[in-house]
FILUM-933943 format. One line per field, with one value per residue (C-alpha): residue number from 0; residue in one letter; z, x, y. Coordinates in nm, 4 decimals, padded with zeros to 6 digits. Layout:
// residues N
num	(NUM	...);
residuo	(A	...);
c3	(Z	...);
c1	(X	...);
c2	(Y	...);
// end
This chain:
// residues 328
num	(0	1	2	3	4	5	6	7	8	9	10	11	12	13	14	15	16	17	18	19	20	21	22	23	24	25	26	27	28	29	30	31	32	33	34	35	36	37	38	39	40	41	42	43	44	45	46	47	48	49	50	51	52	53	54	55	56	57	58	59	60	61	62	63	64	65	66	67	68	69	70	71	72	73	74	75	76	77	78	79	80	81	82	83	84	85	86	87	88	89	90	91	92	93	94	95	96	97	98	99	100	101	102	103	104	105	106	107	108	109	110	111	112	113	114	115	116	117	118	119	120	121	122	123	124	125	126	127	128	129	130	131	132	133	134	135	136	137	138	139	140	141	142	143	144	145	146	147	148	149	150	151	152	153	154	155	156	157	158	159	160	161	162	163	164	165	166	167	168	169	170	171	172	173	174	175	176	177	178	179	180	181	182	183	184	185	186	187	188	189	190	191	192	193	194	195	196	197	198	199	200	201	202	203	204	205	206	207	208	209	210	211	212	213	214	215	216	217	218	219	220	221	222	223	224	225	226	227	228	229	230	231	232	233	234	235	236	237	238	239	240	241	242	243	244	245	246	247	248	249	250	251	252	253	254	255	256	257	258	259	260	261	262	263	264	265	266	267	268	269	270	271	272	273	274	275	276	277	278	279	280	281	282	283	284	285	286	287	288	289	290	291	292	293	294	295	296	297	298	299	300	301	302	303	304	305	306	307	308	309	310	311	312	313	314	315	316	317	318	319	320	321	322	323	324	325	326	327);
residuo	(M	L	L	G	F	D	I	G	G	T	K	C	A	V	I	L	G	K	L	V	A	V	D	Q	M	Q	V	I	D	K	V	T	I	P	T	D	R	P	V	Y	D	M	I	D	L	L	F	K	N	A	D	E	M	L	R	K	N	Q	I	A	A	Q	Q	L	D	G	I	G	I	S	C	G	G	P	L	D	E	K	A	G	I	V	I	A	P	P	N	L	P	G	W	I	N	I	P	L	V	D	M	T	K	A	H	F	G	R	R	T	M	M	I	N	D	A	N	A	G	A	V	A	E	W	R	F	G	A	G	K	G	F	N	S	L	I	F	L	T	F	G	T	G	M	G	A	G	L	I	L	D	G	K	L	Y	S	G	V	S	G	F	A	G	E	V	G	H	L	R	L	S	E	T	G	P	V	G	F	G	K	A	G	S	F	E	G	W	C	S	G	G	G	I	A	Q	I	A	Q	T	K	V	R	E	R	L	Q	V	G	E	H	V	S	F	C	S	S	L	S	N	L	P	Q	I	T	A	A	Q	V	A	E	A	A	Y	A	G	D	P	L	A	I	E	I	Y	D	T	S	A	E	Y	L	G	R	A	L	A	L	L	I	D	I	L	N	P	E	A	I	I	L	G	S	I	Y	G	R	S	R	Q	L	I	Q	D	R	M	L	E	T	A	K	R	E	A	Y	E	A	S	F	A	A	C	S	F	I	P	I	G	L	G	E	H	I	G	D	V	A	A	L	T	V	A	L	M	A	S	E	S	A	E	A	F	V);
c3	(-01.9120	-01.9911	-02.2792	-02.4528	-02.6474	-02.8909	-02.9482	-03.3556	-03.6093	-03.8194	-03.6974	-03.3266	-03.2580	-02.9186	-02.8782	-02.5881	-02.4619	-02.1592	-02.0534	-02.1110	-01.9383	-01.7559	-02.1286	-02.3661	-02.4185	-02.6386	-02.8020	-02.8175	-03.0252	-03.1890	-03.4098	-03.5730	-03.6480	-03.8839	-03.6829	-03.8944	-03.6964	-03.3953	-03.0668	-02.8214	-03.1243	-03.1733	-02.7776	-02.8034	-03.0902	-02.9130	-02.6234	-02.8001	-03.0024	-02.6885	-02.5403	-02.8301	-02.8404	-02.3874	-02.5126	-02.8161	-02.5802	-02.2940	-02.0712	-01.8470	-01.7508	-01.4009	-01.5277	-01.6776	-01.4198	-01.6240	-01.8784	-02.1054	-02.2984	-02.5035	-02.6791	-02.8891	-02.6430	-02.4611	-02.1849	-01.8618	-01.7762	-01.3865	-01.4432	-01.7003	-01.9616	-02.3208	-02.3792	-02.7246	-02.9700	-03.2949	-03.4862	-03.3226	-03.4258	-03.1792	-02.8901	-02.6590	-02.2712	-02.3141	-01.9659	-02.1406	-01.8248	-01.5792	-01.8922	-01.9700	-01.5821	-01.5850	-01.8355	-01.7057	-01.3830	-01.3498	-01.3293	-01.5818	-01.6868	-01.9990	-02.0950	-02.4629	-02.7275	-02.6873	-02.3433	-02.4131	-02.6780	-02.4859	-02.1891	-02.4108	-02.6562	-02.2472	-02.1244	-02.5214	-02.7835	-02.8971	-02.5739	-02.3452	-02.1932	-02.1712	-01.8770	-02.0490	-02.4235	-02.6137	-02.8197	-03.1001	-03.2690	-03.5974	-03.7161	-03.8287	-03.5344	-03.3447	-03.0090	-02.7065	-02.4853	-02.2448	-01.9967	-01.7626	-01.5205	-01.5547	-01.4911	-01.7565	-01.7208	-01.7634	-01.5999	-01.3667	-01.5955	-01.7467	-02.0922	-02.1188	-02.4303	-02.7287	-02.9006	-03.2070	-03.0684	-03.1485	-03.3589	-03.6238	-03.8640	-03.9010	-04.1988	-04.2848	-04.2903	-04.0101	-03.7463	-03.3392	-03.4829	-03.5414	-03.9420	-03.9128	-03.5723	-03.5494	-03.6241	-03.9287	-03.9899	-03.9367	-03.9630	-04.2314	-04.2466	-04.3061	-04.5659	-04.7972	-04.7079	-04.7949	-05.0655	-05.2018	-05.1952	-05.3444	-05.6415	-05.7254	-05.7662	-06.0417	-06.2128	-06.2534	-06.4819	-06.6746	-06.5232	-06.4853	-06.1517	-06.1195	-05.8253	-05.9428	-06.2532	-06.1997	-05.9272	-05.8612	-05.7194	-05.4550	-05.1229	-05.2111	-05.1975	-04.8581	-04.6924	-04.8029	-05.2016	-05.1870	-05.0592	-05.3207	-05.5581	-05.4187	-05.3390	-05.7325	-05.7652	-05.8420	-05.7779	-05.6394	-05.4219	-05.2559	-05.2151	-04.9667	-04.7927	-04.7605	-04.6464	-04.3773	-04.3188	-04.2470	-03.9836	-03.8365	-03.8011	-03.6722	-03.3742	-03.2529	-03.2286	-03.0144	-02.7505	-02.7554	-02.6205	-02.3243	-02.2097	-02.3533	-02.4156	-02.4400	-02.7501	-02.9678	-03.0738	-03.4035	-03.4828	-03.7820	-04.0630	-03.9707	-03.9901	-04.3258	-04.5253	-04.2929	-04.6384	-04.7313	-04.4291	-04.2301	-04.3867	-04.3880	-04.0309	-03.9122	-04.0626	-03.9658	-03.6202	-03.5859	-03.7243	-03.4981	-03.1689	-02.9211	-03.0437	-02.7001	-02.6312	-03.0137	-02.9915	-02.6929	-02.8385	-03.0657	-03.3750	-03.3589	-03.5263	-03.2919	-03.2428	-03.1943	-03.5686	-03.6615	-03.3058	-03.1448	-03.0773	-02.9661	-02.7369	-02.6132	-02.4860	-02.3304	-02.1472	-02.0557	-01.9398	-01.6852	-01.5739	-01.4285	-01.2847	-01.1252	-01.0003	-00.6687	-00.8670	-01.1577	-01.1761	-00.9917);
c1	(01.0141	00.8090	00.4789	00.3144	00.0206	00.0137	-00.3607	-00.3519	-00.6763	-00.5063	-00.3226	-00.2256	00.0886	00.1795	00.5573	00.7738	01.0350	01.2763	01.5314	01.8248	02.0193	01.9017	01.8411	01.7584	01.4552	01.5215	01.1861	01.2408	00.9431	00.6498	00.3308	00.1100	-00.2333	-00.4787	-00.7433	-01.0596	-01.2950	-01.5096	-01.3257	-01.3946	-01.3497	-00.9999	-00.9088	-00.9070	-00.7022	-00.4785	-00.4705	-00.4503	-00.1585	00.0375	-00.0731	00.0977	00.4180	00.4505	00.4384	00.6726	00.9263	00.9032	00.8093	00.4801	00.2526	00.3825	00.7408	00.6073	00.6904	00.4208	00.2449	00.2125	-00.0844	-00.0054	-00.3548	-00.4850	-00.6485	-00.9172	-00.8446	-00.9457	-00.5749	-00.6573	-00.9841	-00.7962	-01.0742	-01.0184	-01.3146	-01.3743	-01.0520	-01.1883	-00.9580	-01.0770	-01.4574	-01.6671	-01.4096	-01.6617	-01.5966	-01.3654	-01.2772	-00.8992	-00.6965	-00.9307	-00.9904	-00.5557	-00.5546	-00.7957	-00.7187	-00.2811	-00.3166	-00.0151	00.0407	-00.0850	-00.0756	-00.2438	-00.1555	-00.2256	00.0327	00.1557	00.2348	00.3611	00.5672	00.6931	00.8232	00.9659	01.1722	01.3078	01.4023	01.5453	01.5203	01.6218	01.4565	01.7263	01.8857	01.5915	01.4664	01.1501	00.9991	00.6841	00.6460	00.3897	00.2926	00.1900	00.1359	-00.2616	-00.3837	-00.2242	-00.1287	00.1084	00.3309	00.4199	00.7478	00.7766	01.0816	01.1905	00.8397	00.5298	00.2575	-00.1296	-00.3319	-00.5669	-00.8300	-00.5478	-00.6301	-00.3553	-00.1489	-00.5138	-00.3258	-00.5321	-00.8324	-00.6542	-00.8802	-00.6399	-00.8363	-01.2393	-01.2445	-01.0790	-01.0003	-01.1758	-00.9386	-01.0823	-01.3951	-01.3682	-01.3345	-00.9743	-00.8215	-00.4558	-00.4811	-00.7205	-00.4386	-00.1245	-00.1835	-00.1975	-00.6065	-00.5883	-00.2796	-00.4978	-00.8359	-00.5983	-00.4644	-00.8270	-00.9611	-00.6494	-00.6602	-01.0538	-01.0214	-00.7230	-00.9659	-01.2501	-01.0553	-00.9481	-00.5790	-00.4179	-00.2543	00.0383	-00.0732	-00.5340	-00.5967	-00.9943	-01.2407	-01.3552	-01.0182	-00.9885	-01.0963	-00.8172	-00.5482	-00.2963	-00.0736	00.2325	00.1050	00.0783	00.4590	00.6406	00.4609	00.6134	00.9914	00.9385	00.8717	00.5153	00.4470	00.0509	00.2227	00.4788	00.1747	-00.0466	00.2819	00.3608	00.0506	00.0766	00.3879	00.2525	-00.0289	00.1908	00.4911	00.1834	00.0377	00.4741	00.4413	00.1315	00.3692	00.6434	00.4746	00.2794	00.5490	00.9268	01.0086	01.4046	01.2872	01.0047	01.0288	00.8395	00.6669	00.6244	00.4941	00.7794	01.0364	00.9439	00.8740	01.1203	01.2519	00.8532	00.7993	01.0878	01.2030	00.7996	00.7579	01.0353	01.0140	00.6679	00.7181	01.0014	00.8180	00.5370	00.6982	00.8186	01.1637	01.3821	01.1525	01.2338	01.5790	01.5908	01.3944	01.5255	01.3176	01.3915	01.2300	01.1609	01.5658	01.2975	01.2050	00.9548	00.9914	00.8269	00.4809	00.6757	00.9211	00.6037	00.3758	00.7252	00.7987	00.4272	00.5333	00.7466	00.6198	00.3418	00.6654	00.8109	00.4231	00.2648	00.0002	-00.0368	-00.3108	-00.2470);
c2	(-09.8192	-09.5314	-09.6337	-09.2649	-09.2467	-08.9732	-08.8877	-08.7125	-08.5320	-08.7102	-09.0317	-09.1790	-09.3750	-09.5845	-09.5521	-09.7333	-09.6106	-09.5128	-09.2077	-09.3212	-08.9257	-08.6270	-08.4971	-08.7893	-08.9996	-09.3574	-09.4538	-09.8417	-09.9666	-09.7755	-09.8130	-09.5522	-09.5684	-09.3692	-09.1943	-09.3239	-09.4690	-09.4092	-09.2507	-09.5981	-09.8058	-09.6192	-09.6757	-10.0345	-10.0101	-09.7820	-10.0802	-10.3570	-10.1968	-10.1284	-10.4850	-10.6622	-10.3879	-10.4819	-10.8803	-10.8504	-10.6189	-10.8912	-10.6156	-10.6595	-10.3395	-10.3813	-10.2908	-09.9543	-09.6328	-09.3898	-09.3939	-09.0260	-08.9065	-08.6353	-08.5215	-08.2043	-07.9757	-07.8545	-08.1335	-08.1312	-08.1837	-08.2485	-08.4279	-08.6639	-08.5842	-08.4648	-08.2680	-08.1835	-08.0969	-07.9472	-08.1902	-08.5513	-08.4869	-08.7415	-08.7817	-08.5073	-08.5763	-08.9204	-09.0185	-09.1437	-09.1880	-09.3493	-09.5776	-09.6146	-09.6490	-09.9339	-10.1397	-10.0831	-10.0205	-09.7793	-09.4131	-09.2416	-08.8735	-08.6422	-08.2847	-08.1232	-08.1757	-07.8334	-07.8558	-08.1699	-08.0549	-07.7445	-07.9912	-08.2181	-07.9444	-07.7925	-08.1014	-08.2677	-08.0527	-07.7093	-07.5304	-07.7211	-07.4219	-07.1676	-07.0393	-06.8796	-07.0472	-07.0325	-07.3790	-07.3423	-07.6688	-07.4728	-07.8382	-07.9593	-07.7113	-07.4014	-07.3852	-07.3332	-07.4804	-07.1948	-07.2790	-06.9585	-06.8830	-07.2611	-07.3672	-07.5352	-07.2913	-07.4405	-07.1349	-07.1542	-07.3958	-07.5750	-07.3943	-07.1469	-07.1445	-07.1940	-06.9637	-07.0703	-06.9192	-06.5378	-06.3815	-06.2263	-06.0776	-06.0226	-06.2869	-06.5098	-06.9056	-07.0963	-07.2459	-07.3618	-07.2258	-06.8796	-06.7644	-06.5283	-06.6740	-06.7598	-07.1245	-07.0290	-06.8934	-07.0601	-07.4625	-07.7510	-07.6745	-07.2547	-07.2798	-07.5203	-07.2372	-07.0196	-07.1490	-07.2846	-06.9114	-06.8040	-07.0611	-07.0308	-06.6976	-06.7101	-07.0374	-06.8620	-06.6386	-06.8699	-06.8379	-07.2435	-07.3713	-07.5717	-07.7622	-07.7914	-07.8134	-07.8435	-07.6440	-07.9411	-08.0911	-07.7957	-07.9581	-08.2111	-07.9399	-07.9844	-07.7230	-08.0328	-07.9865	-07.5554	-07.6337	-07.8492	-07.6310	-07.2944	-07.4886	-07.5665	-07.1855	-07.0997	-06.8240	-06.8249	-07.0942	-06.8443	-06.5983	-06.8523	-06.8936	-06.5624	-06.4810	-06.6925	-06.6074	-06.2802	-06.3115	-06.5867	-06.2585	-06.0755	-06.3109	-06.4204	-06.0146	-06.0235	-06.3513	-06.1699	-05.8393	-06.0344	-06.2311	-06.1616	-06.5146	-06.5793	-06.7965	-06.9513	-07.3170	-07.3717	-07.7197	-07.9237	-07.7024	-07.4317	-07.6894	-07.8682	-07.4928	-07.2442	-07.1096	-07.0189	-06.8681	-06.7346	-06.3988	-06.2444	-06.3815	-06.2230	-05.9258	-05.8932	-05.9620	-05.7302	-05.4649	-05.5211	-05.5820	-05.3456	-05.3960	-05.4803	-05.7710	-05.8724	-05.8652	-06.0799	-06.3571	-06.6672	-06.8036	-07.1856	-07.5008	-07.8042	-08.0084	-08.2866	-08.2777	-08.5408	-08.7227	-08.4623	-08.6562	-08.9230	-08.8192	-08.5340	-08.8843	-09.0581	-08.6966	-08.7225	-09.0798	-08.9134	-08.6432	-08.8991	-09.1518	-08.7923	-08.6449	-08.7272	-08.5808	-08.8599	-09.0405	-09.4122);
// end
C-alpha cells in the first residue's frame, strides 16, 4: 500500500493507492485541499487528512510500503527539504521528509513534481516504451523531468530540468522570478500575464474584449478563461494562445537540439488546450530545431490526464519502497 502527497501552489492532495500490475497504478482514495493557509498549518492539515484516510480504509501506517511527496521545486531532494518554490510562498527550507517520517514512521521520498510526473508517465502513462523523454509540467508553472537512457536524470545538485528559469526574451511575462522566462511565456500564470497586457492595450483604446469588460477585472483573468474564449472564436484570445505557443515551440527546439529525445510529453495546459497550441508550437519547433532531431521526436499529451498528480505522488512512494536511499 502506498501513500502520496501532491503539493501544489493552488491545491494539495492526499492519495492512497497500490501497484496492481507492473505498468498499472490504482488510486484507492483521495482528498484535495486548497493551498490556502500558512505552511505548517497546511502540513498539519495534510497529515490529519492522511490519518483519517488510513483509518477510513482500515490501514495502519505500518502497512504502508512507502510514502511519496511530489512538490514543486526547487528542492533539496537528498536532504528532503523544500527550499523555496516560486508557487509556494512561505515554503522556505521546510524539512518535509523528516516531518513526514516522524509522523508516519515509514520510508519516505520527495522529488519535484516534474521529475515525479516524468517517472509516472514513463512507467504508467504516455511514456511507456520510450528510453529517452522529456516531460513538461506546463501547468501553474513550467518544469521538466528528464528520462535519459532509461533513467531519471536529476543533475549533480538535483536541479536538472528547471527549464522554466530559461530566459527566452529580454522582456516579457515574469515566471520563476525572471522576465521573459520559459515559465513566463508558457504556464497558467504566464498566459494570464500575456492576456492582461494584450487586453489592457485593447481596453485603453476603447475596444471591446469578450472575456474582460474593464481594466479593474484584469487581475482576475485566467488561462482557462482565455482558452474558453478562444474556443468560442474570440480573435484576441486565439492570439494570446498563439503567442504562448510560439515561445513554447522555441523552447522545445532548444531542448530537442540539446537532448535529442525520443518524445516530449506535455502536461496539463497542452492536454486541455491542444487545438489552440499544437499547430504554432510544431511549426516553430520545426523551424528552429535541427531537422533530424525534430523528425525523431514525438510530441504527446500526458497519458494520465487529470490524474497525473495522483499517480506521480504514488510513483514517488513506490520509488521510496524500492530504493535503498529512501529516508527511513
